[in-house]
Structures are given as C-alpha cells and as structure tokens.
Backbone and ligand atoms as CSV (ligand in chain L), in Angstrom:
chain,resi,resn,atom,element,x,y,z
A,1,MET,N,N,0.879,-1.141,0.098
A,1,MET,CA,C,-0.006,-0.015,0.069
A,1,MET,C,C,0.842,1.272,0.099
A,2,THR,N,N,0.542,1.953,-1.042
A,2,THR,CA,C,1.668,3.395,-1.079
A,2,THR,C,C,1.108,4.329,0.016
A,3,ASN,N,N,2.020,4.766,0.682
A,3,ASN,CA,C,1.956,5.769,1.774
A,3,ASN,C,C,1.730,7.077,1.357
A,4,LYS,N,N,0.723,7.983,1.979
A,4,LYS,CA,C,0.559,9.367,1.837
A,4,LYS,C,C,1.805,10.391,1.864
A,5,LYS,N,N,2.715,9.954,2.614
A,5,LYS,CA,C,3.990,10.745,2.711
A,5,LYS,C,C,4.724,10.614,1.536
A,6,VAL,N,N,4.654,9.312,0.813
A,6,VAL,CA,C,5.535,9.069,-0.169
A,6,VAL,C,C,4.878,9.783,-1.639
A,7,ILE,N,N,3.463,9.574,-1.314
A,7,ILE,CA,C,2.874,10.130,-2.658
A,7,ILE,C,C,3.115,11.729,-2.714
A,8,ASP,N,N,3.178,12.201,-1.580
A,8,ASP,CA,C,3.270,13.906,-1.507
A,8,ASP,C,C,4.656,13.986,-2.147
A,9,LEU,N,N,5.739,13.371,-1.628
A,9,LEU,CA,C,7.338,13.432,-2.177
A,9,LEU,C,C,7.305,13.161,-3.577
A,10,ILE,N,N,6.372,12.084,-4.020
A,10,ILE,CA,C,6.447,11.885,-5.501
A,10,ILE,C,C,5.972,13.275,-6.402
A,11,ASN,N,N,4.965,13.505,-5.860
A,11,ASN,CA,C,4.335,14.713,-6.513
A,11,ASN,C,C,5.276,16.030,-6.424
A,12,LEU,N,N,6.241,16.062,-5.357
A,12,LEU,CA,C,7.245,17.125,-5.430
A,12,LEU,C,C,8.085,16.815,-6.569
A,13,GLN,N,N,8.633,15.525,-6.520
A,13,GLN,CA,C,9.528,15.105,-7.438
A,13,GLN,C,C,9.258,15.309,-8.665
A,14,ILE,N,N,7.861,15.101,-9.111
A,14,ILE,CA,C,7.488,15.453,-10.539
A,14,ILE,C,C,7.728,16.824,-10.799
A,15,GLN,N,N,7.404,17.760,-9.887
A,15,GLN,CA,C,7.760,19.231,-10.189
A,15,GLN,C,C,9.288,19.377,-10.242
A,16,ARG,N,N,10.189,18.822,-9.504
A,16,ARG,CA,C,11.618,19.088,-9.714
A,16,ARG,C,C,12.215,18.406,-10.783
A,17,GLU,N,N,11.630,17.216,-11.265
A,17,GLU,CA,C,12.048,16.812,-12.675
A,17,GLU,C,C,11.713,17.755,-13.843
A,18,PHE,N,N,10.472,18.231,-13.860
A,18,PHE,CA,C,10.212,19.097,-14.700
A,18,PHE,C,C,10.990,20.504,-14.601
A,19,TYR,N,N,11.180,20.951,-13.532
A,19,TYR,CA,C,12.207,22.119,-13.346
A,19,TYR,C,C,13.620,21.618,-13.865
A,20,SER,N,N,13.934,20.419,-13.786
A,20,SER,CA,C,15.273,20.007,-14.231
A,20,SER,C,C,15.223,20.157,-15.930
A,21,ALA,N,N,14.220,19.682,-16.557
A,21,ALA,CA,C,14.138,19.876,-17.932
A,21,ALA,C,C,13.932,21.394,-18.239
A,22,TYR,N,N,13.336,22.160,-17.596
A,22,TYR,CA,C,13.427,23.681,-17.734
A,22,TYR,C,C,14.646,24.259,-17.677
A,23,LEU,N,N,15.313,24.070,-16.691
A,23,LEU,CA,C,16.930,24.295,-16.370
A,23,LEU,C,C,17.912,24.017,-17.552
A,24,TYR,N,N,17.688,22.628,-17.875
A,24,TYR,CA,C,18.676,22.353,-19.011
A,24,TYR,C,C,18.177,23.018,-20.346
A,25,LEU,N,N,17.079,22.970,-20.442
A,25,LEU,CA,C,16.570,24.113,-21.809
A,25,LEU,C,C,17.139,25.358,-21.626
A,26,ASP,N,N,16.991,25.879,-20.663
A,26,ASP,CA,C,17.522,27.176,-20.569
A,26,ASP,C,C,19.182,27.302,-20.703
A,27,MET,N,N,19.748,26.256,-20.210
A,27,MET,CA,C,21.296,26.099,-20.596
A,27,MET,C,C,21.508,25.820,-22.030
A,28,ALA,N,N,20.726,24.991,-22.608
A,28,ALA,CA,C,20.638,24.846,-24.127
A,28,ALA,C,C,20.653,26.026,-24.780
A,29,LEU,N,N,19.863,26.920,-24.269
A,29,LEU,CA,C,19.648,28.342,-25.029
A,29,LEU,C,C,20.917,29.047,-24.851
A,30,TYR,N,N,21.422,29.045,-23.597
A,30,TYR,CA,C,22.828,30.021,-23.535
A,30,TYR,C,C,23.738,29.276,-24.327
A,31,TYR,N,N,24.108,28.100,-24.448
A,31,TYR,CA,C,25.080,27.541,-25.495
A,31,TYR,C,C,25.034,27.864,-26.770
A,32,ASP,N,N,23.310,27.622,-27.124
A,32,ASP,CA,C,23.189,28.028,-28.661
A,32,ASP,C,C,23.284,29.495,-28.895
A,33,ASP,N,N,23.246,30.436,-27.832
A,33,ASP,CA,C,23.494,31.724,-28.033
A,33,ASP,C,C,24.849,32.213,-28.327
A,34,LEU,N,N,25.787,31.233,-27.904
A,34,LEU,CA,C,27.283,31.376,-27.807
A,34,LEU,C,C,27.613,30.688,-29.119
A,35,GLY,N,N,26.905,29.906,-29.836
A,35,GLY,CA,C,27.355,29.158,-31.067
A,35,GLY,C,C,27.748,27.820,-30.719
A,36,LEU,N,N,27.747,27.515,-29.611
A,36,LEU,CA,C,28.243,26.025,-29.339
A,36,LEU,C,C,26.833,25.104,-29.276
A,37,GLU,N,N,26.737,24.668,-30.691
A,37,GLU,CA,C,25.266,24.041,-31.062
A,37,GLU,C,C,25.463,22.540,-30.406
A,38,GLY,N,N,26.637,22.086,-30.219
A,38,GLY,CA,C,26.788,20.491,-29.664
A,38,GLY,C,C,26.421,20.725,-28.364
A,39,PHE,N,N,26.882,21.549,-27.428
A,39,PHE,CA,C,26.645,21.867,-26.218
A,39,PHE,C,C,24.993,21.957,-25.987
A,40,ALA,N,N,24.560,22.952,-27.014
A,40,ALA,CA,C,23.169,23.058,-26.891
A,40,ALA,C,C,22.269,21.815,-26.971
A,41,ASN,N,N,22.851,21.038,-28.017
A,41,ASN,CA,C,21.937,19.892,-28.338
A,41,ASN,C,C,22.143,18.958,-27.218
A,42,TRP,N,N,23.392,18.773,-26.558
A,42,TRP,CA,C,23.543,17.673,-25.345
A,42,TRP,C,C,22.407,18.109,-24.206
A,43,PHE,N,N,22.431,19.480,-24.120
A,43,PHE,CA,C,21.523,19.927,-22.987
A,43,PHE,C,C,19.819,19.885,-23.358
A,44,GLU,N,N,19.598,20.213,-24.596
A,44,GLU,CA,C,18.307,19.799,-25.165
A,44,GLU,C,C,17.808,18.535,-24.940
A,45,ILE,N,N,18.802,17.375,-25.164
A,45,ILE,CA,C,18.510,16.247,-25.005
A,45,ILE,C,C,18.339,15.742,-23.515
A,46,GLN,N,N,19.072,16.272,-22.716
A,46,GLN,CA,C,19.095,16.161,-21.345
A,46,GLN,C,C,17.646,16.557,-20.780
A,47,ALA,N,N,17.031,17.671,-21.343
A,47,ALA,CA,C,15.870,18.368,-20.755
A,47,ALA,C,C,14.838,17.372,-21.251
A,48,GLN,N,N,15.023,16.541,-22.555
A,48,GLN,CA,C,14.016,15.605,-22.768
A,48,GLN,C,C,13.989,14.444,-22.026
A,49,GLU,N,N,15.048,14.014,-21.414
A,49,GLU,CA,C,15.195,12.970,-20.516
A,49,GLU,C,C,14.763,13.317,-19.274
A,50,GLU,N,N,14.759,14.686,-18.724
A,50,GLU,CA,C,14.288,14.938,-17.450
A,50,GLU,C,C,12.632,14.911,-17.454
A,51,ARG,N,N,12.233,15.276,-18.744
A,51,ARG,CA,C,10.599,15.213,-18.797
A,51,ARG,C,C,10.347,13.823,-18.890
A,52,ASP,N,N,11.149,12.884,-19.424
A,52,ASP,CA,C,10.910,11.581,-19.020
A,52,ASP,C,C,10.919,11.045,-17.699
A,53,HIS,N,N,11.619,11.626,-17.006
A,53,HIS,CA,C,11.822,11.291,-15.435
A,53,HIS,C,C,10.549,11.629,-14.809
A,54,ALA,N,N,10.034,12.777,-15.018
A,54,ALA,CA,C,8.788,13.282,-14.471
A,54,ALA,C,C,7.542,12.290,-14.785
A,55,ILE,N,N,7.505,12.149,-16.093
A,55,ILE,CA,C,6.338,11.168,-16.603
A,55,ILE,C,C,6.613,9.908,-16.178
A,56,GLY,N,N,7.599,9.210,-15.862
A,56,GLY,CA,C,8.047,8.178,-15.041
A,56,GLY,C,C,7.209,8.111,-13.726
A,57,PHE,N,N,7.394,9.274,-12.973
A,57,PHE,CA,C,6.883,9.402,-11.635
A,57,PHE,C,C,5.241,9.382,-11.775
A,58,ILE,N,N,4.756,10.216,-12.706
A,58,ILE,CA,C,3.416,10.289,-13.163
A,58,ILE,C,C,2.864,9.061,-13.381
A,59,ARG,N,N,3.620,8.157,-14.338
A,59,ARG,CA,C,3.044,7.015,-14.574
A,59,ARG,C,C,2.835,5.981,-13.424
A,60,TYR,N,N,3.839,5.965,-12.397
A,60,TYR,CA,C,3.856,5.326,-11.413
A,60,TYR,C,C,2.513,5.553,-10.361
A,61,LEU,N,N,2.393,6.801,-10.337
A,61,LEU,CA,C,1.123,7.258,-9.519
A,61,LEU,C,C,-0.205,6.786,-9.952
A,62,GLN,N,N,-0.198,6.894,-11.382
A,62,GLN,CA,C,-1.335,6.499,-12.093
A,62,GLN,C,C,-1.423,4.830,-11.763
A,63,HIS,N,N,-0.268,4.326,-12.073
A,63,HIS,CA,C,-0.167,2.678,-11.912
A,63,HIS,C,C,-0.761,2.357,-10.494
A,64,ILE,N,N,-0.597,3.114,-9.509
A,64,ILE,CA,C,-1.211,2.554,-8.070
A,64,ILE,C,C,-2.590,3.438,-7.951
A,65,GLY,N,N,-3.208,3.892,-8.738
A,65,GLY,CA,C,-4.579,4.512,-8.765
A,65,GLY,C,C,-4.610,5.857,-8.204
A,66,VAL,N,N,-3.349,6.621,-8.205
A,66,VAL,CA,C,-3.435,8.134,-7.568
A,66,VAL,C,C,-3.404,8.840,-8.521
A,67,LYS,N,N,-4.049,9.936,-8.494
A,67,LYS,CA,C,-4.050,11.117,-9.705
A,67,LYS,C,C,-2.905,11.922,-9.130
A,68,PRO,N,N,-2.064,12.336,-10.350
A,68,PRO,CA,C,-0.821,13.156,-10.000
A,68,PRO,C,C,-1.136,14.501,-9.918
A,69,GLU,N,N,-0.442,15.307,-9.219
A,69,GLU,CA,C,-0.865,16.700,-8.903
A,69,GLU,C,C,0.213,17.662,-9.712
A,70,LEU,N,N,0.054,18.262,-10.658
A,70,LEU,CA,C,1.245,19.171,-11.074
A,70,LEU,C,C,1.104,20.540,-10.496
A,71,ALA,N,N,2.255,20.989,-10.232
A,71,ALA,CA,C,2.519,22.277,-9.732
A,71,ALA,C,C,3.369,23.218,-10.377
A,72,VAL,N,N,3.540,24.312,-10.238
A,72,VAL,CA,C,4.152,25.491,-10.848
A,72,VAL,C,C,5.542,25.147,-11.095
A,73,ILE,N,N,5.997,25.487,-12.287
A,73,ILE,CA,C,7.471,25.384,-12.469
A,73,ILE,C,C,8.196,26.753,-12.676
A,74,ASP,N,N,9.303,26.924,-11.747
A,74,ASP,CA,C,9.895,28.196,-11.504
A,74,ASP,C,C,10.649,28.427,-12.718
A,75,LYS,N,N,10.795,29.609,-12.901
A,75,LYS,CA,C,11.651,30.234,-14.070
A,75,LYS,C,C,13.015,30.092,-13.725
A,76,PRO,N,N,13.854,29.402,-14.741
A,76,PRO,CA,C,15.309,29.225,-14.382
A,76,PRO,C,C,16.103,30.637,-14.242
A,77,THR,N,N,16.786,31.058,-13.365
A,77,THR,CA,C,17.423,32.510,-12.990
A,77,THR,C,C,18.689,32.253,-13.030
A,78,LEU,N,N,19.373,31.366,-13.200
A,78,LEU,CA,C,20.818,31.238,-13.235
A,78,LEU,C,C,21.472,32.012,-14.373
A,79,THR,N,N,22.396,32.793,-14.180
A,79,THR,CA,C,23.230,33.472,-15.451
A,79,THR,C,C,24.868,32.823,-15.415
A,80,TYR,N,N,25.310,33.038,-16.678
A,80,TYR,CA,C,26.585,32.440,-16.712
A,80,TYR,C,C,27.616,33.313,-17.391
A,81,SER,N,N,28.659,33.186,-16.810
A,81,SER,CA,C,29.795,34.050,-17.500
A,81,SER,C,C,30.946,33.399,-18.174
A,82,ASP,N,N,30.792,32.211,-18.242
A,82,ASP,CA,C,31.598,31.429,-19.360
A,82,ASP,C,C,30.957,29.866,-19.474
A,83,PRO,N,N,31.394,29.334,-20.559
A,83,PRO,CA,C,30.652,28.104,-20.918
A,83,PRO,C,C,30.935,26.729,-19.873
A,84,ARG,N,N,31.808,27.023,-18.886
A,84,ARG,CA,C,32.062,26.148,-17.757
A,84,ARG,C,C,30.888,26.093,-16.764
A,85,GLU,N,N,30.549,27.379,-16.547
A,85,GLU,CA,C,29.740,27.389,-15.418
A,85,GLU,C,C,28.299,26.510,-15.257
A,86,PRO,N,N,27.607,26.499,-16.749
A,86,PRO,CA,C,26.421,25.634,-16.792
A,86,PRO,C,C,26.849,24.054,-16.371
A,87,LEU,N,N,28.051,23.807,-16.769
A,87,LEU,CA,C,28.258,22.334,-16.429
A,87,LEU,C,C,28.809,22.348,-14.911
A,88,VAL,N,N,29.151,23.146,-14.246
A,88,VAL,CA,C,29.295,22.957,-12.772
A,88,VAL,C,C,27.759,23.078,-12.172
A,89,GLU,N,N,26.878,23.908,-12.563
A,89,GLU,CA,C,25.688,24.077,-11.874
A,89,GLU,C,C,24.909,22.781,-12.193
A,90,ALA,N,N,24.962,22.165,-13.361
A,90,ALA,CA,C,24.464,21.117,-13.840
A,90,ALA,C,C,24.597,19.705,-12.732
A,91,LEU,N,N,25.893,19.799,-12.415
A,91,LEU,CA,C,26.402,18.800,-11.489
A,91,LEU,C,C,25.835,19.178,-10.203
A,92,LYS,N,N,25.855,20.367,-9.676
A,92,LYS,CA,C,25.119,20.622,-8.144
A,92,LYS,C,C,23.825,20.354,-8.282
A,93,HIS,N,N,23.133,20.533,-9.621
A,93,HIS,CA,C,21.620,20.245,-9.613
A,93,HIS,C,C,21.518,18.660,-9.395
A,94,GLU,N,N,22.188,18.142,-10.190
A,94,GLU,CA,C,21.958,16.534,-10.226
A,94,GLU,C,C,22.231,16.055,-8.558
A,95,GLN,N,N,23.188,16.459,-7.965
A,95,GLN,CA,C,23.737,16.183,-6.753
A,95,GLN,C,C,22.388,16.499,-5.584
A,96,PHE,N,N,21.517,17.422,-5.936
A,96,PHE,CA,C,20.518,17.797,-5.139
A,96,PHE,C,C,19.317,16.866,-5.627
A,97,VAL,N,N,19.151,16.677,-6.859
A,97,VAL,CA,C,18.078,15.709,-7.265
A,97,VAL,C,C,18.474,14.241,-6.723
A,98,THR,N,N,19.716,13.842,-6.598
A,98,THR,CA,C,19.937,12.623,-6.071
A,98,THR,C,C,19.634,12.575,-4.572
A,99,LYS,N,N,19.901,13.637,-3.732
A,99,LYS,CA,C,19.458,13.785,-2.288
A,99,LYS,C,C,17.985,13.431,-2.371
A,100,SER,N,N,17.204,14.200,-3.065
A,100,SER,CA,C,15.726,14.395,-3.037
A,100,SER,C,C,15.123,12.942,-3.339
A,101,ILE,N,N,15.909,12.310,-4.074
A,101,ILE,CA,C,15.089,10.844,-4.342
A,101,ILE,C,C,15.866,9.923,-3.448
A,102,GLU,N,N,16.859,9.929,-2.918
A,102,GLU,CA,C,17.112,9.356,-1.770
A,102,GLU,C,C,16.253,9.385,-0.641
A,103,ASN,N,N,15.881,10.802,-0.313
A,103,ASN,CA,C,15.095,10.996,0.693
A,103,ASN,C,C,13.529,10.383,0.476
A,104,ILE,N,N,13.017,10.228,-0.798
A,104,ILE,CA,C,11.764,9.517,-0.904
A,104,ILE,C,C,12.048,8.011,-0.638
A,105,LEU,N,N,13.321,7.500,-0.958
A,105,LEU,CA,C,13.452,6.217,-0.838
A,105,LEU,C,C,13.370,5.854,0.632
A,106,GLU,N,N,14.110,6.577,1.493
A,106,GLU,CA,C,14.214,6.581,2.932
A,106,GLU,C,C,13.109,6.661,3.692
A,107,VAL,N,N,12.072,7.531,3.106
A,107,VAL,CA,C,10.593,7.585,3.576
A,107,VAL,C,C,10.044,6.369,3.204
A,108,ALA,N,N,10.031,5.996,2.213
A,108,ALA,CA,C,9.259,4.674,1.684
A,108,ALA,C,C,9.725,3.544,2.445
A,109,GLN,N,N,11.005,3.342,2.774
A,109,GLN,CA,C,11.571,2.261,3.590
A,109,GLN,C,C,11.058,2.325,5.174
A,110,GLU,N,N,10.960,3.570,5.580
A,110,GLU,CA,C,10.531,3.849,7.008
A,110,GLU,C,C,9.151,3.369,7.000
A,111,GLU,N,N,8.246,3.669,6.023
A,111,GLU,CA,C,6.731,3.440,5.939
A,111,GLU,C,C,6.394,1.880,5.501
A,112,LYS,N,N,7.530,1.329,5.226
A,112,LYS,CA,C,7.358,-0.148,4.812
A,112,LYS,C,C,6.645,-0.173,3.498
A,113,ASP,N,N,6.687,0.806,2.607
A,113,ASP,CA,C,5.841,1.020,1.385
A,113,ASP,C,C,7.042,0.339,0.208
A,114,HIS,N,N,6.869,-1.282,0.278
A,114,HIS,CA,C,7.797,-1.902,-0.520
A,114,HIS,C,C,7.799,-1.783,-2.108
A,115,LEU,N,N,6.699,-1.384,-2.362
A,115,LEU,CA,C,6.306,-1.151,-3.988
A,115,LEU,C,C,7.115,0.103,-4.398
A,116,SER,N,N,6.766,1.031,-3.655
A,116,SER,CA,C,7.572,2.238,-4.002
A,116,SER,C,C,9.270,2.064,-3.767
A,117,VAL,N,N,9.569,1.493,-2.814
A,117,VAL,CA,C,10.991,1.064,-2.698
A,117,VAL,C,C,11.425,0.471,-3.888
A,118,HIS,N,N,10.776,-0.574,-4.349
A,118,HIS,CA,C,11.208,-1.074,-5.657
A,118,HIS,C,C,11.503,-0.348,-6.852
A,119,PHE,N,N,10.351,0.599,-6.870
A,119,PHE,CA,C,10.066,1.439,-8.251
A,119,PHE,C,C,11.268,2.502,-8.005
A,120,LEU,N,N,11.630,2.886,-6.919
A,120,LEU,CA,C,12.555,3.967,-6.668
A,120,LEU,C,C,14.068,3.558,-6.938
A,121,ARG,N,N,14.298,2.402,-7.041
A,121,ARG,CA,C,15.615,1.800,-7.188
A,121,ARG,C,C,15.868,2.251,-8.637
A,122,TRP,N,N,15.345,2.243,-9.626
A,122,TRP,CA,C,15.581,2.732,-11.100
A,122,TRP,C,C,16.213,4.063,-10.976
A,123,TYR,N,N,15.391,4.933,-10.017
A,123,TYR,CA,C,15.872,6.474,-9.974
A,123,TYR,C,C,17.125,6.437,-9.525
A,124,ILE,N,N,17.679,5.589,-8.414
A,124,ILE,CA,C,18.840,5.755,-7.759
A,124,ILE,C,C,19.834,5.375,-8.613
A,125,MET,N,N,19.563,4.359,-9.302
A,125,MET,CA,C,20.601,3.959,-10.583
A,125,MET,C,C,20.922,4.880,-11.568
A,126,GLU,N,N,19.560,5.545,-11.971
A,126,GLU,CA,C,19.742,6.695,-12.990
A,126,GLU,C,C,20.622,7.916,-12.501
A,127,GLN,N,N,20.441,8.173,-11.078
A,127,GLN,CA,C,21.099,9.548,-10.752
A,127,GLN,C,C,22.519,9.029,-10.697
A,128,GLY,N,N,22.954,7.699,-10.296
A,128,GLY,CA,C,24.390,7.545,-10.501
A,128,GLY,C,C,25.073,7.936,-12.049
A,129,GLU,N,N,24.203,7.744,-12.913
A,129,GLU,CA,C,24.528,7.889,-14.496
A,129,GLU,C,C,24.601,9.417,-14.487
A,130,GLU,N,N,23.402,10.043,-14.139
A,130,GLU,CA,C,23.335,11.447,-14.256
A,130,GLU,C,C,24.519,12.234,-13.583
A,131,GLU,N,N,24.928,11.788,-12.604
A,131,GLU,CA,C,26.116,12.550,-11.904
A,131,GLU,C,C,27.206,12.214,-12.464
A,132,LYS,N,N,27.435,11.010,-13.101
A,132,LYS,CA,C,28.746,10.585,-13.831
A,132,LYS,C,C,28.982,11.483,-15.064
A,133,ASN,N,N,27.759,11.541,-15.554
A,133,ASN,CA,C,27.967,12.240,-17.115
A,133,ASN,C,C,28.208,13.946,-16.744
A,134,ALA,N,N,27.513,14.349,-15.791
A,134,ALA,CA,C,27.846,15.805,-15.359
A,134,ALA,C,C,29.098,16.203,-14.926
A,135,ASN,N,N,29.794,15.041,-14.289
A,135,ASN,CA,C,31.232,15.067,-13.765
A,135,ASN,C,C,31.959,14.994,-15.082
A,136,ASP,N,N,31.788,13.979,-15.904
A,136,ASP,CA,C,32.422,13.844,-17.248
A,136,ASP,C,C,32.576,15.142,-18.054
A,137,ASN,N,N,31.414,15.712,-18.041
A,137,ASN,CA,C,31.347,16.926,-18.777
A,137,ASN,C,C,32.328,17.884,-18.297
A,138,ILE,N,N,32.485,18.204,-17.114
A,138,ILE,CA,C,33.354,19.085,-16.447
A,138,ILE,C,C,34.827,18.730,-16.738
A,139,THR,N,N,35.087,17.347,-16.692
A,139,THR,CA,C,36.453,16.825,-16.861
A,139,THR,C,C,36.766,17.175,-18.181
A,140,ARG,N,N,35.896,16.816,-19.117
A,140,ARG,CA,C,36.150,17.053,-20.589
A,140,ARG,C,C,36.586,18.413,-21.040
A,141,TYR,N,N,35.734,19.511,-20.219
A,141,TYR,CA,C,35.829,20.687,-20.680
A,141,TYR,C,C,37.215,21.113,-20.067
A,142,ASP,N,N,37.617,20.721,-18.940
A,142,ASP,CA,C,38.868,21.341,-18.285
A,142,ASP,C,C,40.218,20.707,-19.122
A,143,LEU,N,N,39.970,19.786,-19.692
A,143,LEU,CA,C,41.085,18.860,-20.639
A,143,LEU,C,C,41.400,19.944,-21.764
A,144,THR,N,N,40.312,20.782,-22.153
A,144,THR,CA,C,40.578,21.690,-23.344
A,144,THR,C,C,41.626,22.799,-23.096
A,145,LYS,N,N,41.737,22.973,-21.879
A,145,LYS,CA,C,42.923,23.979,-21.002
A,145,LYS,C,C,42.814,25.288,-22.068
A,146,GLY,N,N,41.406,25.675,-22.183
A,146,GLY,CA,C,41.310,26.944,-23.129
A,146,GLY,C,C,41.655,26.998,-24.506
A,147,SER,N,N,41.806,25.760,-24.982
A,147,SER,CA,C,41.996,25.765,-26.543
A,147,SER,C,C,40.618,25.657,-27.107
A,148,ARG,N,N,40.539,26.865,-28.224
A,148,ARG,CA,C,39.212,26.720,-28.682
A,148,ARG,C,C,38.910,25.797,-29.716
A,149,GLY,N,N,40.049,25.265,-30.425
A,149,GLY,CA,C,40.070,24.059,-31.198
A,149,GLY,C,C,39.615,22.933,-30.503
A,150,ALA,N,N,40.238,22.587,-29.073
A,150,ALA,CA,C,39.746,21.423,-28.616
A,150,ALA,C,C,38.171,21.397,-28.064
A,151,LEU,N,N,37.768,22.720,-27.610
A,151,LEU,CA,C,36.452,22.993,-27.535
A,151,LEU,C,C,35.550,22.644,-28.428
A,152,LEU,N,N,35.882,23.214,-29.725
A,152,LEU,CA,C,34.987,22.943,-30.745
A,152,LEU,C,C,34.871,21.539,-31.132
A,153,ARG,N,N,35.977,20.683,-30.941
A,153,ARG,CA,C,35.958,19.330,-31.200
A,153,ARG,C,C,34.871,18.585,-30.199
A,154,ILE,N,N,34.914,19.219,-29.084
A,154,ILE,CA,C,33.913,18.471,-28.121
A,154,ILE,C,C,32.545,18.847,-28.368
A,155,ASP,N,N,32.437,20.146,-29.048
A,155,ASP,CA,C,31.229,20.644,-29.299
A,155,ASP,C,C,30.612,19.739,-30.311
A,156,SER,N,N,31.618,19.376,-31.385
A,156,SER,CA,C,31.079,18.606,-32.394
A,156,SER,C,C,30.640,17.093,-32.060
A,157,GLU,N,N,31.318,16.599,-31.027
A,157,GLU,CA,C,30.984,15.409,-30.473
A,157,GLU,C,C,29.655,15.392,-29.821
A,158,TYR,N,N,29.159,16.458,-29.285
A,158,TYR,CA,C,28.155,16.696,-28.542
A,158,TYR,C,C,26.845,16.679,-29.461
A,159,LYS,N,N,27.409,17.243,-30.660
A,159,LYS,CA,C,26.195,17.292,-31.630
A,159,LYS,C,C,25.722,15.992,-32.156
A,160,GLN,N,N,26.341,14.857,-31.719
A,160,GLN,CA,C,25.991,13.409,-32.223
A,160,GLN,C,C,25.157,12.867,-31.161
A,161,ARG,N,N,24.840,13.622,-30.084
A,161,ARG,CA,C,24.047,12.999,-28.941
A,161,ARG,C,C,22.779,12.769,-29.574
A,162,THR,N,N,22.071,11.552,-29.233
A,162,THR,CA,C,20.621,11.479,-29.630
A,162,THR,C,C,19.685,10.933,-28.440
A,163,TYR,N,N,18.542,11.404,-28.713
A,163,TYR,CA,C,17.621,11.103,-27.672
A,163,TYR,C,C,17.322,9.727,-27.498
A,164,SER,N,N,17.204,9.062,-26.247
A,164,SER,CA,C,16.546,7.681,-26.269
A,164,SER,C,C,15.805,7.899,-24.690
A,165,PRO,N,N,14.442,7.431,-24.900
A,165,PRO,CA,C,13.733,7.226,-23.812
A,165,PRO,C,C,14.474,6.757,-22.525
A,166,SER,N,N,13.902,7.632,-21.407
A,166,SER,CA,C,14.621,7.538,-19.993
A,166,SER,C,C,13.582,7.104,-19.194
A,167,PHE,N,N,12.832,6.012,-19.211
A,167,PHE,CA,C,11.651,5.673,-18.292
A,167,PHE,C,C,12.119,4.508,-17.334
A,168,PRO,N,N,11.523,4.392,-16.110
A,168,PRO,CA,C,11.383,3.206,-15.494
A,168,PRO,C,C,10.519,2.252,-16.183
A,169,ASP,N,N,10.728,0.848,-15.947
A,169,ASP,CA,C,9.825,-0.162,-16.469
A,169,ASP,C,C,8.688,-0.291,-15.247
A,170,LEU,N,N,7.552,-0.274,-15.732
A,170,LEU,CA,C,6.283,-0.647,-14.669
A,170,LEU,C,C,5.816,-2.050,-14.872
A,171,ASP,N,N,6.274,-2.840,-15.942
A,171,ASP,CA,C,5.666,-4.053,-16.195
A,171,ASP,C,C,6.508,-5.282,-15.282
L,1,LIG,FE1,FE,16.107,13.518,-13.434
L,1,LIG,FE2,FE,18.820,14.445,-14.257
L,1,LIG,O1,O,17.912,13.418,-13.231
C-alpha cells in the first residue's frame, strides 16, 4: 500500500524533474546563443530525459491509482559568465536531485512501502549515471585548457548525442 507521505514526495519530485528539464533547456539556449550547438544539443536532449523522469513518476502514481498533481514550474534564474559554469551548476543540480530521490526512498523504507522502494531503485541507479555524465562534462571541458580548437571538437561530438527514452519499467 503506497503511503501518503511517499505520494506527496513523488508529487514534489514530478515538479523537480520538470524544473530540471526547464533548467537544462535554459542552459541549451545559453550555449546556442554562444554558437556552441553541440553543447546546446546535449542539454536539449538532457531536458527531454528530465521530462521522461517526470512522466515516469506520473505513470507510477497512475499505476497505483493515484491522480498526480502538477505544480508551478519556476523560471530558471541562473546566469553564466563562461561555458564552464552551466556544467558546474548541472552537477550541483544533479547532486540535489539525487538527495531528493534518496529522501523519498528513505521515507518509503520507513513506511514499509515496498512497492515504492522497488520502483525508486531505478531512479537511484539513474542518478548514478546522471552525476557521472555531469562530472565527465566538467572533466572534458577542463581538458581543453582554454584551447578553442579542443572546445570545438567536443562541441562537434556533443552534436552527435541522440535522444533515447529514459523511463522506469512498470511491467
Ligand atoms: Fe532526472 Fe537528471 O535527473
């Protein structure tokens, strides 16, 4: 039986995942404005994945017969003075999201909500990958050591990133 505290936290997480999509779309617009189309592509696809994460939580609530509640999504307000800053902010944001999902898992465990515990494991694993990708982006950027040629090579590689759906399996 899914616990009310867990349902409330999942509704909050739906809002956070949609905010993540909005934040990354804002970063994509920043890079596009700089002419770094590959970085823009990378973050636009990341925004699509975040929407999937939100939809995954929505589907879970529907699966257990609960109507999801959609909340207001804040406007992203971060400003950046160089192309490295969004990468650092993205890592910080993923660390925040990881803590948020870990908190839902801990509450589900305390409330003996085993179905939610099982469901949330997909998101715990996904966050491991999300933090690794965010870290890798910073490492790769730092390897350019200010070389515009090296930055454009990474940009061209990031142009190749394609979207693949990122949902937990409910079957
Ligand atoms: Fe939905 Fe980037 O985690």
